[in-house]
C-alpha positions as CSV (number, residue, x, y, z in Angstrom):
1,X,109.3,121.3,103.6
2,X,111.4,119.9,106.4
3,X,111.7,116.1,106.8
4,X,113.3,113.8,109.2
5,X,116.3,113.2,107.0
6,X,117.2,116.9,106.4
7,X,120.2,116.8,108.8
8,X,121.0,113.1,108.2
9,X,124.5,113.0,106.5
10,X,123.8,109.5,105.3
11,X,120.9,110.8,103.1
12,X,122.6,111.9,99.9
13,X,119.8,113.8,98.1
14,X,118.4,117.2,98.8
15,X,114.7,117.6,99.4
16,X,114.3,120.2,96.6
17,X,115.1,117.6,93.9
18,X,112.0,117.7,91.7
19,X,112.1,114.0,91.0
20,X,112.1,113.2,94.7
21,X,109.3,115.7,95.3
22,X,107.2,114.0,92.6
23,X,107.9,110.6,94.1
24,X,106.7,111.8,97.5
25,X,103.5,113.1,95.9
26,X,103.0,109.7,94.2
27,X,103.7,107.8,97.4
28,X,101.1,109.9,99.2
29,X,98.6,108.9,96.5
30,X,99.7,105.3,96.9
31,X,99.2,105.5,100.7
32,X,95.7,107.0,100.3
33,X,94.7,104.3,97.7
34,X,95.9,101.6,100.0
35,X,94.0,103.1,102.9
36,X,90.8,103.1,100.8
37,X,91.4,99.6,99.6
38,X,92.0,98.1,103.1
39,X,89.1,100.0,104.5
40,X,86.9,98.6,101.8
41,X,88.2,95.1,102.6
42,X,87.4,95.6,106.2
43,X,84.0,96.8,105.3
44,X,83.4,93.7,103.2
45,X,84.4,91.5,106.1
46,X,82.1,93.3,108.5
47,X,79.2,93.2,106.1
48,X,79.7,89.5,105.4
49,X,80.0,88.7,109.1
50,X,76.8,90.6,109.8
51,X,75.1,88.8,107.0
52,X,76.4,85.4,108.3
53,X,75.1,86.1,111.8
54,X,71.7,87.4,110.6
55,X,69.9,86.3,107.5
56,X,72.1,86.9,104.4
57,X,70.2,89.0,101.9
58,X,70.9,90.1,98.4
59,X,71.7,93.5,99.8
60,X,74.5,92.1,102.0
61,X,76.0,90.2,99.1
62,X,75.8,93.1,96.7
63,X,77.5,95.3,99.2
64,X,80.2,92.7,99.9
65,X,80.9,92.4,96.1
66,X,80.9,96.1,95.6
67,X,83.4,96.6,98.4
68,X,85.6,93.8,97.1
69,X,85.6,95.4,93.6
70,X,86.5,98.8,95.1
71,X,89.3,97.2,97.1
72,X,90.7,95.4,94.1
73,X,90.6,98.4,91.8
74,X,92.4,100.6,94.4
75,X,94.9,98.1,95.7
76,X,96.4,96.6,92.5
77,X,97.7,99.8,91.0
78,X,98.7,101.2,94.4
79,X,100.8,98.2,95.2
80,X,102.5,98.2,91.8
81,X,103.3,101.9,91.9
82,X,104.3,101.7,95.5
83,X,106.9,99.1,94.7
84,X,108.1,101.2,91.7
85,X,108.6,104.3,93.9
86,X,110.4,102.4,96.6
87,X,112.6,100.7,94.0
88,X,113.5,104.0,92.4
89,X,114.4,105.5,95.8
90,X,116.6,102.4,96.6
91,X,118.3,102.7,93.2
92,X,119.0,106.4,93.9
93,X,120.4,105.7,97.3
94,X,122.6,102.8,96.1
95,X,123.4,104.6,92.8
96,X,122.8,101.3,90.9
97,X,120.7,102.5,87.9
């Protein structure tokens, strides 16, 4: 798999390193989880706004709560793991383990 840094002499690690390949897979999961979480937050905002403009019903509030729970469940681990992956990449680049 070719990436943007294949010919970059400042990038010290080859792309076939199994640890870096695994980190990329984890980071793709993190990106997907964040996308789901932020979409759920946007949905909660939209449903709340619609409920605020019209008559707020129990269905509106239940949907807002469900979307906020989904966003919270997806965003917290994705944020923590994302920071861990970026930190590990930075430690590899700077060789400061």
